Backbone bond lengths (Angstrom), bond angles and torsions (degrees), N, CA, C in turn:
res aa  C-N    CA-C-N  psi(-1)  N-CA   C-N-CA  omega(-1)  CA-C   N-CA-C  phi
1 M - - - 1.462 - - 1.530 109.33 -
2 S 1.316 116.49 133.20 1.458 120.98 -178.01 1.531 110.82 -72.44
3 V 1.336 114.24 163.73 1.459 119.90 177.98 1.524 110.78 -60.86
4 L 1.330 116.21 -39.02 1.465 120.06 179.77 1.526 111.23 -64.31
5 D 1.332 116.80 -41.77 1.468 120.26 178.71 1.534 110.96 -63.59
6 Q 1.320 115.80 -40.32 1.457 119.15 178.10 1.524 111.70 -63.00
7 L 1.337 116.05 -40.36 1.460 120.50 179.40 1.519 111.19 -63.52
8 V 1.342 116.37 -44.36 1.464 120.95 179.58 1.529 110.54 -61.09
9 L 1.329 117.27 -42.93 1.462 120.09 179.53 1.526 111.71 -64.15
10 R 1.313 116.42 -39.47 1.467 119.44 179.14 1.522 111.13 -63.84
11 I 1.333 115.61 -40.10 1.468 119.53 178.95 1.524 110.27 -66.17
12 R 1.318 116.44 -42.91 1.470 119.76 -179.72 1.521 111.73 -64.36
13 R 1.326 116.55 -39.05 1.458 119.69 -178.91 1.522 112.61 -81.34
14 G 1.359 117.15 -21.48 1.462 120.54 -176.11 1.509 112.23 67.74
15 D 1.348 116.69 47.29 1.464 121.27 -175.55 1.529 112.89 -64.76
16 T 1.325 117.09 -33.31 1.461 121.14 -178.27 1.519 109.25 -127.93
17 A 1.333 115.47 171.60 1.467 119.72 177.46 1.516 110.89 -61.52
18 A 1.342 116.39 -40.18 1.464 120.23 179.04 1.525 110.61 -65.10
19 A 1.325 116.03 -40.20 1.468 119.70 179.66 1.520 110.64 -65.58
20 R 1.360 116.46 -39.88 1.461 118.94 178.62 1.521 111.20 -66.09
21 T 1.315 117.53 -36.60 1.467 121.03 176.63 1.522 110.49 -64.45
22 A 1.324 115.69 -45.13 1.466 119.41 178.34 1.523 111.25 -61.98
23 R 1.339 116.68 -38.98 1.465 120.49 178.50 1.524 111.08 -64.22
24 D 1.325 116.97 -40.21 1.460 120.58 178.38 1.527 111.12 -64.88
25 V 1.342 116.30 -39.76 1.465 119.90 178.22 1.524 110.62 -62.84
26 V 1.343 116.74 -42.14 1.471 120.58 179.23 1.523 110.34 -63.38
27 R 1.312 117.86 -43.82 1.465 121.05 179.65 1.529 111.25 -64.13
28 W 1.322 115.60 -39.36 1.470 118.74 177.21 1.532 110.62 -63.43
29 A 1.341 116.37 -42.84 1.465 120.15 -179.86 1.527 111.28 -63.25
30 Q 1.356 116.74 -35.04 1.458 119.85 179.04 1.524 111.76 -68.91
31 R 1.330 116.38 -32.49 1.470 120.20 -179.25 1.526 112.80 -83.32
32 W 1.316 116.59 -20.27 1.449 120.69 -174.13 1.526 111.38 -71.77
33 S 1.335 117.64 144.54 1.465 122.72 173.62 1.517 108.53 -149.18
34 L 1.319 116.12 163.26 1.459 120.45 179.07 1.530 110.57 -63.32
35 P 1.327 118.05 148.31 1.468 120.63 175.91 1.527 111.16 -57.42
36 D 1.339 114.85 138.80 1.468 120.19 -175.05 1.525 110.12 -98.38
37 G 1.335 116.72 66.01 1.456 120.89 178.93 1.521 111.89 -96.04
38 Q 1.333 116.01 177.93 1.461 120.71 -178.53 1.519 111.93 -63.68
39 V 1.324 116.93 -40.37 1.471 119.98 -179.50 1.529 110.28 -63.41
40 A 1.344 115.64 -45.71 1.463 119.27 179.44 1.523 111.28 -63.43
41 R 1.327 117.42 -41.23 1.465 120.41 179.58 1.531 111.62 -60.99
42 R 1.330 116.57 -43.96 1.465 119.65 179.83 1.523 110.83 -65.51
43 L 1.321 116.64 -42.10 1.455 120.59 -179.21 1.523 111.30 -62.70
44 F 1.327 116.69 -51.14 1.455 119.68 -175.23 1.522 112.21 -77.23
45 S 1.324 117.08 -23.65 1.459 119.21 172.02 1.523 110.46 -65.43
46 A 1.332 116.36 -42.78 1.466 120.12 177.36 1.527 110.75 -64.26
47 M 1.332 117.02 -40.31 1.463 120.46 178.44 1.530 111.17 -64.50
48 Y 1.347 116.46 -39.65 1.466 120.52 179.18 1.532 110.46 -63.10
49 R 1.324 116.10 -45.04 1.472 120.01 179.85 1.516 111.02 -65.13
50 A 1.322 117.11 -38.09 1.457 120.21 177.68 1.530 111.00 -64.25
51 S 1.333 116.44 -40.60 1.461 120.32 177.64 1.521 110.97 -64.54
52 D 1.337 115.99 -42.18 1.462 120.72 178.57 1.526 111.08 -62.48
53 L 1.327 116.44 -43.17 1.456 121.30 178.38 1.523 110.86 -63.48
54 Y 1.317 116.47 -40.44 1.473 120.52 178.56 1.522 111.06 -61.63
55 E 1.337 116.78 -46.61 1.456 120.01 -179.49 1.529 111.58 -62.85
56 A 1.344 116.62 -41.38 1.467 119.95 179.02 1.521 110.85 -64.45
57 A 1.337 116.93 -42.57 1.465 120.46 179.55 1.523 110.96 -65.79
58 R 1.331 116.75 -40.38 1.465 120.25 179.17 1.525 111.42 -64.16
59 E 1.344 116.34 -41.73 1.463 120.11 178.61 1.525 111.00 -65.60
60 Y 1.332 116.85 -41.97 1.465 120.16 -179.70 1.529 110.77 -65.13
61 A 1.338 116.78 -44.19 1.457 120.44 -179.37 1.528 110.67 -64.59
62 G 1.338 116.50 -41.64 1.454 119.31 178.12 1.514 112.24 -62.93
63 S 1.335 115.93 -38.81 1.454 120.24 179.93 1.524 111.94 -66.84
64 K 1.332 116.29 -49.94 1.460 120.13 -172.58 1.530 114.11 -81.18
65 L 1.328 116.98 -31.90 1.464 119.98 -174.09 1.523 113.25 -99.76
66 L 1.329 117.71 -12.94 1.460 119.41 -176.82 1.524 112.66 -131.18
67 Y 1.340 116.87 -63.19 1.459 119.51 -172.47 1.527 112.79 -66.07
68 E 1.329 116.91 -48.62 1.471 119.13 -177.67 1.523 112.45 -61.08
69 P 1.348 120.55 -47.54 1.468 118.99 177.39 1.528 112.92 -60.45
70 M 1.324 117.56 -37.49 1.464 120.07 178.78 1.522 111.19 -66.98
71 V 1.343 117.08 -40.18 1.464 120.38 177.30 1.516 110.69 -63.27
72 R 1.315 117.21 -44.19 1.473 120.22 179.58 1.527 111.45 -62.22
73 A 1.317 116.37 -34.97 1.463 119.85 -179.98 1.527 111.63 -72.51
74 R 1.326 117.06 -32.40 1.470 120.75 -175.54 1.525 112.58 -88.77
75 F 1.334 118.39 -38.58 1.449 121.44 -175.89 1.523 111.47 -78.42
76 H 1.331 115.70 160.20 1.464 120.68 -178.83 1.518 111.65 -67.85
77 K 1.333 116.78 -44.69 1.464 121.04 -178.74 1.524 108.26 -155.21
78 V 1.338 115.73 136.61 1.465 121.16 -179.89 1.528 108.08 -133.98
79 G 1.333 116.40 130.09 1.455 121.11 179.22 1.519 111.95 -79.02
80 S 1.307 115.66 -170.08 1.464 121.75 -177.63 1.525 110.41 -84.95
81 G 1.344 115.52 161.80 1.452 121.31 173.16 1.515 115.03 73.20
82 L 1.328 118.11 25.30 1.459 120.57 -179.15 1.522 111.01 -72.86
83 S 1.338 116.92 137.19 1.464 122.92 174.21 1.523 108.05 -123.56
84 V 1.345 116.43 121.70 1.463 121.79 -175.64 1.519 108.31 -127.89
85 S 1.329 117.79 114.97 1.465 120.23 -179.46 1.519 112.67 -91.36
86 A 1.337 118.23 -12.91 1.463 122.31 176.78 1.524 107.93 -153.71
87 L 1.310 116.07 149.84 1.461 120.35 -176.14 1.527 110.56 -74.45
88 P 1.346 118.67 122.50 1.461 120.18 176.04 1.526 110.76 -65.07
89 Y 1.329 115.16 149.88 1.464 120.72 176.74 1.521 108.13 -106.76
90 V 1.327 116.71 119.96 1.461 121.88 -178.21 1.527 108.12 -115.00
91 R 1.324 116.13 114.48 1.462 121.21 177.65 1.520 108.75 -110.20
92 G 1.313 115.90 119.00 1.451 120.70 -176.73 1.513 111.16 111.50
93 H 1.326 115.64 -160.64 1.456 120.90 -170.61 1.522 112.56 -118.70
94 A 1.315 117.69 25.23 1.467 120.10 -179.55 1.519 111.02 -61.27
95 R 1.314 115.92 142.12 1.462 122.01 175.86 1.527 107.86 -96.77
96 V 1.327 115.41 114.55 1.462 121.49 -173.72 1.519 109.55 -105.87
97 T 1.329 116.13 127.95 1.463 122.82 178.44 1.523 108.49 -119.58
98 V 1.324 116.79 133.47 1.457 122.64 -175.55 1.524 109.23 -126.12
99 G 1.342 117.09 132.74 1.453 122.21 177.97 1.525 112.24 -80.61
100 D 1.323 116.11 -161.42 1.472 122.39 -177.30 1.535 111.23 -84.54
101 D 1.340 114.90 149.77 1.472 123.47 169.05 1.528 113.42 57.68
102 C 1.325 116.50 40.48 1.463 121.00 177.75 1.525 110.20 -90.01
103 Q 1.329 116.10 151.33 1.459 122.83 178.22 1.528 108.39 -125.14
104 F 1.329 115.73 123.01 1.459 121.01 -176.04 1.517 111.36 -123.37
105 G 1.338 116.06 129.77 1.446 121.52 162.22 1.518 107.67 -88.90
106 Y 1.331 116.18 -160.88 1.463 117.98 179.39 1.525 110.03 -74.83
107 F 1.347 116.54 127.92 1.455 120.62 171.50 1.523 108.96 -143.26
108 S 1.319 116.07 163.00 1.460 120.49 178.48 1.518 110.05 -124.98
109 V 1.332 114.83 150.83 1.467 122.60 178.84 1.521 107.43 -123.45
110 R 1.323 115.80 128.34 1.462 120.87 179.40 1.515 109.33 -123.89
111 S 1.311 116.70 130.35 1.460 120.44 178.88 1.524 109.21 -139.72
112 G 1.350 114.67 153.33 1.455 120.82 -177.34 1.511 112.60 -107.41
113 R 1.321 114.75 -151.30 1.466 121.36 -170.80 1.518 113.56 -108.70
114 F 1.344 117.47 9.14 1.460 119.24 -167.76 1.526 112.91 -80.61
115 V 1.337 117.52 -31.72 1.467 122.70 -179.65 1.521 107.43 -125.89
116 D 1.324 116.74 140.39 1.466 120.31 -175.64 1.528 112.14 -61.38
117 E 1.319 117.13 -41.59 1.465 120.56 -177.76 1.527 110.03 -135.06
118 P 1.320 118.02 74.61 1.468 118.90 174.17 1.524 109.68 -62.73
119 E 1.334 115.97 145.64 1.464 119.95 -171.76 1.524 111.68 -118.03
120 L 1.325 114.70 133.77 1.456 123.01 168.00 1.512 106.81 -117.43
121 I 1.345 116.45 115.60 1.459 121.25 -172.03 1.522 109.41 -119.78
122 F 1.320 116.52 119.52 1.461 123.18 174.30 1.521 108.46 -102.18
123 G 1.338 116.91 134.56 1.453 120.62 175.10 1.519 111.30 -79.90
124 N 1.327 116.38 -158.23 1.463 121.99 179.77 1.531 110.79 -85.36
125 R 1.329 115.26 145.87 1.470 122.93 175.96 1.532 112.91 55.82
126 V 1.297 115.11 42.96 1.465 121.13 175.00 1.525 108.57 -89.46
127 S 1.323 115.90 136.51 1.462 121.58 178.24 1.525 109.21 -117.00
128 V 1.343 116.22 123.32 1.468 122.23 179.10 1.515 107.65 -121.32
129 S 1.328 117.15 121.56 1.457 121.30 -179.97 1.526 110.52 -80.59
130 S 1.331 117.69 -162.61 1.464 121.70 -171.40 1.524 112.43 -88.12
131 H 1.340 114.78 151.76 1.461 124.25 173.95 1.527 112.09 60.04
132 V 1.319 115.46 42.91 1.461 122.24 173.56 1.521 108.26 -97.41
133 V 1.338 117.03 139.65 1.461 122.19 -179.20 1.524 109.24 -117.81
134 F 1.332 115.39 129.33 1.465 121.92 172.94 1.528 107.95 -113.08
135 V 1.337 116.56 119.86 1.457 121.38 174.13 1.521 106.69 -105.10
136 V 1.319 116.51 108.46 1.462 120.75 -172.92 1.527 109.28 -125.43
137 N 1.338 114.53 113.77 1.456 120.33 177.04 1.527 112.79 -115.09
138 R 1.342 116.57 -6.27 1.468 120.65 171.07 1.519 110.06 -140.62
139 R 1.346 117.35 -67.73 1.473 118.24 178.77 1.524 110.91 -161.17
140 I 1.331 114.11 132.84 1.454 122.64 167.54 1.513 107.10 -123.42
141 Q 1.324 116.45 121.05 1.459 121.83 -177.91 1.516 109.39 -114.72
142 I 1.338 116.08 126.68 1.461 122.71 -178.65 1.518 108.60 -120.36
143 G 1.322 116.86 123.79 1.451 121.67 -174.49 1.518 113.43 -78.98
144 D 1.327 115.31 -175.59 1.467 122.21 -178.49 1.534 110.98 -69.50
145 H 1.337 114.87 149.44 1.476 122.38 172.80 1.532 112.56 59.09
146 V 1.301 116.92 36.70 1.467 121.51 177.47 1.532 108.88 -95.03
147 G 1.334 116.52 137.25 1.456 122.00 174.92 1.516 110.42 -114.52
148 I 1.331 116.50 129.29 1.459 121.87 -179.95 1.521 107.84 -122.76
149 A 1.317 117.17 114.69 1.464 121.75 -177.38 1.527 110.73 -75.44
150 G 1.332 115.26 174.90 1.450 121.06 -174.48 1.520 114.31 -66.00
151 R 1.335 114.41 152.81 1.461 124.48 173.60 1.529 113.87 60.60
152 C 1.322 116.76 31.72 1.464 120.28 173.31 1.530 109.71 -86.57
153 W 1.311 115.18 156.61 1.466 123.09 178.17 1.522 106.94 -127.21
154 I 1.334 116.69 119.53 1.460 121.53 -175.86 1.521 107.63 -127.15
155 S 1.336 116.64 119.45 1.461 120.09 -168.86 1.519 111.82 -141.90
156 D 1.327 115.65 137.98 1.465 120.03 175.31 1.523 112.23 -97.07
157 S 1.328 117.28 11.13 1.464 121.28 -178.77 1.529 109.53 -159.69
158 D 1.343 115.43 161.75 1.456 121.27 175.96 1.529 109.45 -94.72
159 G 1.299 115.90 163.32 1.459 118.99 177.88 1.512 113.74 -80.44
160 H 1.338 117.29 -11.47 1.461 122.08 -178.47 1.524 108.10 -155.34
161 P 1.333 118.52 162.13 1.465 120.02 178.06 1.527 111.50 -62.46
162 V 1.310 116.85 144.22 1.458 121.58 177.42 1.529 110.32 -73.66
163 D 1.332 117.51 -34.40 1.456 122.17 -177.47 1.532 110.35 -68.47
164 L 1.330 116.93 127.03 1.462 121.83 -177.35 1.522 112.05 -61.75
165 A 1.333 117.14 -42.35 1.463 119.88 -177.81 1.532 111.20 -59.73
166 R 1.312 115.84 -39.01 1.473 118.99 178.58 1.521 111.00 -67.14
167 R 1.331 116.45 -38.21 1.462 118.81 178.82 1.527 110.97 -67.14
168 L 1.340 116.81 -39.00 1.456 120.24 178.97 1.524 111.40 -64.72
169 R 1.330 116.14 -30.45 1.461 119.45 177.07 1.530 112.19 -80.87
170 G 1.340 116.43 -3.57 1.458 119.91 178.88 1.517 114.10 77.90
171 E 1.343 116.68 19.63 1.458 119.64 -179.23 1.529 111.04 -75.26
172 E 1.321 116.01 151.98 1.459 122.20 173.77 1.525 109.39 -99.18
173 I 1.337 116.25 170.27 1.462 118.87 177.58 1.526 109.69 -67.59
174 T 1.315 114.93 155.59 1.461 121.64 176.86 1.531 108.82 -118.53
175 A 1.324 115.84 178.33 1.462 120.41 179.51 1.520 111.78 -60.90
176 D 1.344 117.38 -27.34 1.466 120.65 179.89 1.526 112.52 -71.35
177 D 1.339 117.14 -16.69 1.470 120.84 179.39 1.522 112.56 -87.55
178 I 1.324 117.45 -1.35 1.469 122.06 -175.77 1.523 108.78 -102.19
179 H 1.342 117.18 129.36 1.462 121.75 -179.27 1.527 109.21 -133.21
180 P 1.329 117.54 121.77 1.475 120.65 -177.98 1.515 112.69 -55.07
181 L 1.315 115.17 153.73 1.463 123.10 -175.10 1.520 108.16 -126.27
182 T 1.335 115.93 137.84 1.465 120.45 -177.89 1.522 110.67 -129.63
183 I 1.307 115.81 129.88 1.462 122.65 172.60 1.523 106.63 -117.02
184 E 1.311 116.70 112.82 1.461 120.11 -174.98 1.528 111.64 -79.21
185 E 1.314 117.02 177.41 1.462 122.02 -171.72 1.537 112.64 -67.36
186 H 1.355 114.00 152.65 1.472 123.47 176.47 1.529 113.30 62.19
187 V 1.304 117.01 30.81 1.464 122.27 176.23 1.531 109.13 -93.33
188 W 1.325 116.65 144.12 1.468 121.76 172.80 1.521 108.16 -119.69
189 I 1.347 116.28 127.87 1.461 122.03 179.05 1.522 108.01 -114.51
190 G 1.334 116.83 118.02 1.449 122.70 -173.17 1.519 114.15 -73.57
191 H 1.302 114.94 166.00 1.462 124.21 -174.50 1.533 112.12 -55.19
192 G 1.340 114.98 132.53 1.455 120.75 174.14 1.514 115.66 73.29
193 S 1.319 118.55 15.19 1.461 120.83 -179.23 1.530 111.26 -81.07
194 H 1.334 115.53 154.21 1.456 123.10 173.97 1.524 107.90 -116.96
195 V 1.329 115.85 128.98 1.465 121.41 175.48 1.529 106.38 -117.89
196 L 1.337 116.42 118.78 1.456 120.67 -169.34 1.531 112.23 -102.70
197 K 1.296 115.33 173.97 1.464 124.02 -168.00 1.527 112.57 -57.40
198 G 1.342 114.26 147.56 1.455 121.31 174.41 1.506 116.05 76.22
199 V 1.326 117.39 0.57 1.466 121.38 -174.48 1.523 110.66 -84.38
200 T 1.328 115.57 143.74 1.459 122.12 167.86 1.531 107.98 -119.24
201 I 1.333 116.11 122.76 1.465 121.44 175.41 1.514 107.37 -102.39
202 G 1.320 116.42 117.04 1.453 121.79 -171.33 1.522 114.02 -71.97
203 R 1.288 115.43 166.40 1.461 123.96 -176.33 1.531 111.50 -56.15
204 G 1.335 115.62 129.66 1.448 121.08 175.14 1.517 115.52 77.18
205 A 1.320 118.64 4.84 1.461 120.85 -178.88 1.531 110.72 -75.40
206 V 1.334 115.62 160.00 1.462 122.90 177.77 1.523 108.33 -126.51
207 V 1.337 115.22 131.59 1.462 121.40 174.25 1.521 107.26 -107.93
208 A 1.319 117.39 117.58 1.459 121.77 -176.66 1.520 110.97 -67.13
209 A 1.321 116.14 155.16 1.465 122.48 -177.74 1.523 111.07 -56.61
210 G 1.331 115.56 138.73 1.452 121.53 175.73 1.512 115.63 77.79
211 S 1.321 117.97 8.82 1.463 120.77 -177.30 1.530 111.03 -83.29
212 V 1.325 115.42 157.82 1.465 122.50 174.67 1.522 107.08 -121.17
213 V 1.329 115.77 109.43 1.465 121.18 -174.56 1.520 108.85 -94.00
214 T 1.337 116.50 114.37 1.456 121.92 -177.92 1.519 112.87 -113.31
215 S 1.339 116.71 -7.97 1.463 120.52 180.00 1.526 108.87 -142.91
216 D 1.314 116.86 169.29 1.462 122.00 -174.17 1.526 111.98 -59.87
217 V 1.324 115.11 145.67 1.459 122.42 175.19 1.524 107.72 -113.19
218 P 1.335 119.10 122.11 1.469 120.04 -178.28 1.523 112.16 -64.51
219 S 1.298 115.94 158.37 1.463 121.67 176.73 1.521 110.85 -57.77
220 G 1.330 116.74 133.74 1.448 121.71 176.75 1.510 115.84 77.53
221 A 1.323 118.16 2.60 1.458 120.80 -176.28 1.530 111.59 -87.55
222 L 1.330 115.68 162.52 1.459 122.89 171.39 1.514 107.77 -110.95
223 A 1.340 116.48 121.83 1.463 121.83 179.61 1.520 108.98 -112.61
224 M 1.337 115.97 137.43 1.465 120.36 -177.60 1.515 109.57 -150.57
225 G 1.336 115.52 144.22 1.453 120.26 170.69 1.508 113.87 114.15
226 V 1.355 114.53 179.09 1.459 122.92 179.26 1.527 108.45 -129.99
227 P 1.315 119.59 102.84 1.474 125.68 -7.38 1.528 111.06 -70.98
228 A 1.318 116.14 160.80 1.460 120.97 -175.76 1.531 110.97 -66.47
229 R 1.333 114.65 136.69 1.460 121.71 175.46 1.520 108.97 -121.25
230 I 1.301 116.21 156.07 1.462 121.45 -178.57 1.515 109.03 -81.95
231 L 1.341 115.99 113.56 1.473 120.94 179.58 1.515 112.21 -96.52
232 R 1.322 115.98 -27.37 1.467 119.52 178.29 1.508 107.40 -128.95
233 Q 1.306 116.13 125.77 1.443 121.02 -178.16 1.539 110.53 -74.13
234 P 1.332 116.92 161.83 1.467 120.11 178.49 1.522 111.98 -58.87
235 W 1.326 113.64 171.79 1.460 120.34 -178.65 1.508 110.85 -52.21
C-alpha cells in the first residue's frame, strides 16, 4: 500500500486528532456550495443555456458536416432529411437503403458471407435510438414510421446452428439457416428487445421493452415477454 493510500485510510478512519480534523474539513468541503442568490442564479443560468446551445450546435454540425455525408457515401441509397447523431458502424458488405426523414442514433450492422448483397432496408420516418444491432445475412425490411428504442437486437439469422448435433460437429450456419425479417409500418419496438429470424411484426404492433420475439406478431397487437406472447389482440 502506498503512502498516499495509507494517509487516506487514516483520514477516513480518524485514527488521530489531526486525521479527524482533516476528515471534518473534507466533509465540510463536500457540503459547501456557492451562495444561491439572484445574481448567481442569473449568471449560472446563462452559462447553462450557453452550454446547452454549444452542445446542440456541435451535434448539428457533426450530423450535417460529417456523419450524414459519410453515411451517404457508405450506404446504397439515402433519402432526404436524414438526421444522424452518431456514425453507424457497418461491418461486412450489407447494402443499406434509407428512406426520407429518418433519425438515427448510434447503431451497428453486421453481415456475413452467405449472400452476396444482404439488404437492410429502412422506410420513411424511421427512428433508431442508440446501441441498436442489426444482424443481416439476407434481408431485414423496416417499414415507414417505425420506432426502435435503444439496445435492441434485430437479426435474420443465428450465430450458430440450433441443432445440437451440428454444434457438436463444429458446423457453422448455412444459407438455409437464414430467414428474412420484416417489421411493417407504424411498429414500436421497446428498449432492449430482441427480434429473431423469420419474424414478421404486423402494422401498428408494439413490442414491450425487454421482449424476445420468436414468432409473428399480428397487426395492432401488443407482444411482451421471453419469449414474447400476445397480450393485446389486434384491432
